[in-house]
C-alpha positions as CSV (number, residue, x, y, z in Angstrom):
1,M,112.6,53.5,31.7
2,E,115.2,50.9,32.5
3,T,115.0,48.5,35.5
4,G,115.7,50.2,38.8
5,A,114.9,53.8,37.2
6,I,112.8,56.1,39.6
7,T,112.9,58.9,36.8
8,G,114.6,59.5,33.7
9,Y,117.7,60.7,35.5
10,I,117.7,59.0,39.1
11,D,117.6,55.3,39.6
12,V,117.8,52.9,42.9
13,A,121.8,52.8,42.6
14,Q,122.1,56.4,42.7
15,V,120.0,57.1,45.7
16,V,121.8,54.3,47.6
17,L,125.1,55.6,46.7
18,Y,124.0,59.1,47.9
19,A,122.7,57.5,51.0
20,F,126.0,56.2,51.8
21,W,127.7,59.3,51.4
22,L,125.4,61.1,53.9
23,F,125.6,58.2,56.4
24,F,129.5,58.1,56.0
25,A,129.7,62.1,56.4
26,G,127.6,61.8,59.5
27,L,129.6,58.9,60.9
28,I,132.8,61.0,60.5
29,L,131.4,64.0,62.1
30,Y,130.2,62.1,65.1
31,L,133.3,60.2,65.6
32,L,135.3,63.6,65.7
33,R,132.7,65.2,68.0
34,E,133.1,61.8,70.3
35,G,136.7,62.2,70.2
36,R,136.5,65.6,71.8
37,R,135.1,64.7,75.2
38,E,138.2,64.6,76.8
39,G,141.0,67.6,76.5
40,Y,138.5,69.8,75.0
41,P,137.5,72.5,74.3
42,L,140.9,73.9,73.3
43,V,141.7,77.2,75.0
44,S,143.8,80.0,73.0
45,E,146.9,80.4,74.9
46,R,146.9,84.1,74.3
47,D,143.7,85.3,75.9
48,G,141.9,81.9,77.4
49,S,139.0,81.8,74.8
50,F,137.6,78.7,73.2
51,K,139.1,77.9,70.0
52,D,136.3,75.1,69.2
53,H,132.8,75.1,69.9
54,G,129.5,74.9,68.2
55,L,128.9,72.0,65.7
56,W,132.6,70.4,66.5
57,L,132.0,70.3,70.4
58,P,129.4,67.4,71.6
59,D,127.1,68.1,73.9
60,P,127.8,67.0,77.5
61,K,127.2,63.5,78.1
62,T,127.0,61.7,81.9
63,F,128.8,58.6,82.3
64,V,128.2,56.5,85.5
65,L,131.6,54.9,86.5
66,E,131.9,51.5,88.5
67,D,132.1,52.9,91.9
68,G,128.8,55.1,91.0
69,T,130.5,58.4,90.4
70,R,129.1,60.4,87.9
71,V,131.6,62.3,85.4
72,S,130.0,64.8,82.6
73,V,132.4,65.3,79.6
74,P,133.4,67.4,78.3
75,I,134.1,69.9,81.0
76,L,133.6,73.6,80.1
77,E,134.9,75.1,83.0
78,K,138.4,74.8,82.1
79,D,141.4,75.3,84.6
80,I,142.2,79.0,84.8
81,R,145.1,79.1,87.4
82,D,147.6,81.9,86.7
83,L,150.6,80.0,86.0
84,P,154.0,81.6,86.4
85,L,154.8,81.6,82.6
86,A,156.2,84.2,80.4
87,A,154.1,84.7,77.1
88,P,156.1,83.6,74.0
89,I,157.7,86.2,71.9
90,G,156.5,85.8,68.4
91,P,153.7,83.7,66.5
92,S,151.4,81.6,68.8
93,G,152.7,77.9,69.6
94,M,156.2,79.5,70.5
95,P,157.3,77.5,73.9
96,F,156.5,79.7,77.2
97,T,159.1,80.1,79.7
98,A,158.6,79.1,83.5
99,T,159.2,82.3,85.7
100,G,158.8,80.5,89.2
101,D,159.9,77.3,90.6
102,A,158.8,75.1,87.7
103,L,159.1,71.9,89.6
104,M,156.7,73.2,92.2
105,D,154.5,75.0,90.0
106,G,153.7,72.0,87.7
107,V,154.1,73.4,84.2
108,G,156.2,72.2,81.1
109,P,157.1,68.6,81.0
110,G,156.2,68.4,85.0
111,A,152.5,69.5,84.2
112,Y,149.8,67.1,85.4
113,T,146.3,66.8,85.1
114,P,143.9,67.1,88.1
115,R,142.1,63.5,88.4
116,F,140.0,62.0,91.1
117,N,141.4,62.5,94.8
118,R,140.6,58.7,95.3
119,P,143.1,55.6,95.1
120,D,142.8,53.5,92.2
121,V,141.0,50.1,93.3
122,T,141.3,46.7,92.6
123,H,138.2,44.5,91.0
124,H,137.1,44.0,94.8
125,G,137.2,47.7,95.6
126,D,140.0,47.7,97.7
127,A,143.2,50.4,97.2
128,R,145.5,49.0,94.3
129,I,148.9,50.4,95.3
130,V,149.5,50.2,98.9
131,P,152.8,49.7,101.0
132,L,154.1,46.1,101.7
133,R,153.9,46.6,105.5
134,T,150.3,46.7,105.1
135,V,149.7,43.5,103.1
136,P,151.2,40.6,105.0
137,D,150.3,38.2,102.1
138,I,152.4,39.6,99.6
139,F,156.1,39.8,99.7
140,L,159.3,40.2,97.7
141,E,160.9,37.1,96.1
142,E,163.5,35.7,98.2
143,R,166.1,35.4,95.3
144,D,165.6,38.6,94.6
145,Y,167.4,41.8,96.0
146,D,165.4,43.8,98.7
147,P,165.6,47.7,98.0
148,R,164.6,48.5,101.6
149,G,167.7,50.2,103.2
150,M,169.3,51.2,100.0
151,T,170.4,54.6,100.0
152,V,168.9,57.0,97.2
153,I,171.4,59.3,95.3
154,G,170.0,62.4,93.3
155,A,171.5,63.5,90.2
156,D,174.2,65.6,91.9
157,W,175.5,62.3,93.7
158,E,174.4,63.7,96.9
159,E,172.4,61.4,99.5
160,A,168.8,62.0,99.5
161,G,167.5,59.3,101.7
162,T,166.8,55.8,102.7
163,V,164.4,53.3,101.4
164,V,162.0,52.2,104.1
165,D,159.4,50.5,102.2
166,V,158.0,49.3,98.8
167,W,154.7,50.0,97.6
168,V,153.2,47.3,95.5
169,D,150.4,46.9,93.1
170,R,148.3,44.2,94.3
171,A,146.1,43.9,91.1
172,E,149.4,43.2,89.1
173,F,151.8,42.0,91.5
174,V,154.6,44.4,90.7
175,I,156.5,47.3,92.6
176,R,155.4,50.8,91.6
177,Y,156.9,53.2,94.2
178,F,159.7,53.1,96.8
179,E,159.2,54.9,100.1
180,V,161.9,57.2,100.8
181,E,162.8,58.6,104.3
182,L,164.6,61.8,103.7
183,A,168.0,62.4,105.2
184,S,168.3,64.5,108.1
185,S,169.8,67.5,106.1
186,F,166.5,67.9,104.1
187,R,163.9,67.6,106.9
188,A,162.5,70.7,108.7
189,P,164.6,71.6,111.8
190,A,163.3,69.6,115.0
191,A,162.1,71.6,118.1
192,A,164.4,72.6,120.6
193,P,164.0,71.7,124.2
194,G,161.5,74.2,125.8
195,E,160.5,75.8,122.3
196,G,156.6,74.1,122.8
197,R,156.6,73.2,119.1
198,T,156.0,69.7,118.1
199,P,159.0,67.7,116.8
200,V,159.0,66.9,113.4
201,M,158.8,63.4,112.4
202,P,161.0,62.2,109.6
203,R,159.5,62.9,106.4
204,T,159.0,60.1,103.5
205,V,158.3,60.2,99.7
206,L,157.3,58.2,96.8
207,L,159.8,57.3,94.3
208,P,158.2,56.0,90.9
209,V,160.5,52.8,90.1
210,N,160.8,54.1,86.6
211,F,162.9,56.6,87.7
212,A,165.3,54.7,89.8
213,Q,168.6,53.2,88.6
214,I,169.1,50.4,91.2
215,N,172.7,49.3,91.9
216,A,172.1,46.0,94.0
217,V,175.8,45.1,94.6
218,G,176.3,48.9,95.8
219,R,172.7,48.9,97.8
220,R,172.1,52.3,96.1
221,M,169.5,54.0,93.9
222,K,170.6,56.6,91.4
223,V,167.9,59.3,90.6
224,D,168.8,61.1,87.4
225,A,165.4,63.4,87.3
226,I,166.2,65.5,90.4
227,L,168.9,66.8,92.6
228,A,169.1,65.4,96.2
229,S,167.7,68.5,97.8
230,Q,164.8,68.2,95.5
231,F,163.5,65.3,97.2
232,A,161.8,67.4,100.1
233,G,159.4,69.3,97.4
234,V,158.0,66.0,96.0
235,P,154.4,66.1,96.8
236,G,153.2,64.2,99.8
237,L,150.2,62.3,100.5
238,D,147.1,63.2,102.5
239,I,146.9,59.8,104.2
240,P,150.3,58.3,104.8
241,E,149.5,54.9,103.8
242,L,147.2,55.5,100.5
243,V,148.1,57.2,97.4
244,T,145.3,58.9,95.1
245,L,144.9,59.0,91.4
246,N,145.7,62.8,91.8
247,E,148.5,62.4,94.1
248,E,150.3,59.8,91.5
249,D,150.0,62.2,88.7
250,R,151.6,65.0,90.8
251,I,154.5,62.7,92.1
252,C,155.2,61.5,88.6
253,A,155.2,64.8,87.0
254,Y,157.3,66.4,89.6
255,Y,160.1,63.7,88.7
256,G,159.4,63.9,85.0
257,G,159.8,68.0,85.1
258,G,163.3,67.4,86.8
259,Y,165.0,66.3,83.5
260,M,164.5,69.8,82.3
261,Y,164.2,72.1,85.6
262,A,166.4,70.3,88.2
263,T,169.1,72.5,86.9
264,P,169.7,75.7,84.7
265,M,171.8,73.9,82.4
266,R,169.1,71.2,81.4
267,Q,167.0,74.2,79.8
268,E,169.9,75.1,77.4
269,S,170.2,73.5,74.0
270,L,172.9,70.9,73.4
271,L,174.6,73.2,71.1
């Protein structure tokens, strides 16, 4: 037999090649399984059954986050909310039709992922996104415009409210949100004298900076995503001066969904 031969039909080079093939196949399988830790298992849009399981789904693994929180993924307990959606007619994959208030229900382009109900934090553990009034060491550049006091206009060119503060990211020193105090026409009615009800305070909502078209000369912000009246439905905050990760997703999803659900015409085809 020649040098390196094990038998008359197998040599070392063959064994190394086959071992490499087995290793590479195992690596591909491992990467496929590890990539299914978020957003999986897939669920049938028809009957809610799992569409991937067994070999293709990894065993749950627990990760310890920086703040000590433990998260096990993949999460097998899926979101089973009964959403107001009409099932598609035809093959699987056809779009569903919203049957309720799509902006409030969080469906379609307004859908969001439930996240931790705690704020994003800086390297030092402080809340990352906060209103400017709570951080006196951060200020707006004097040579730039000050958005506070600007009038906010909805997609219907009606006045929605007034910017009363700016929420800043003190990790990256950029503006993330504008705090908008709603116009009186979009608030709950105030208590009449002698009714014994608590007067309703002016409500404020957050407007992501990406959805605002700013006219510094005219001192106004135009928001094409939603109508002026729909600002009243923007998800609020549990703590007035603190926005959580879950609240951020819901707020941004609300505005994003408006590009399709703000008016009936936006749901129609262009042709």
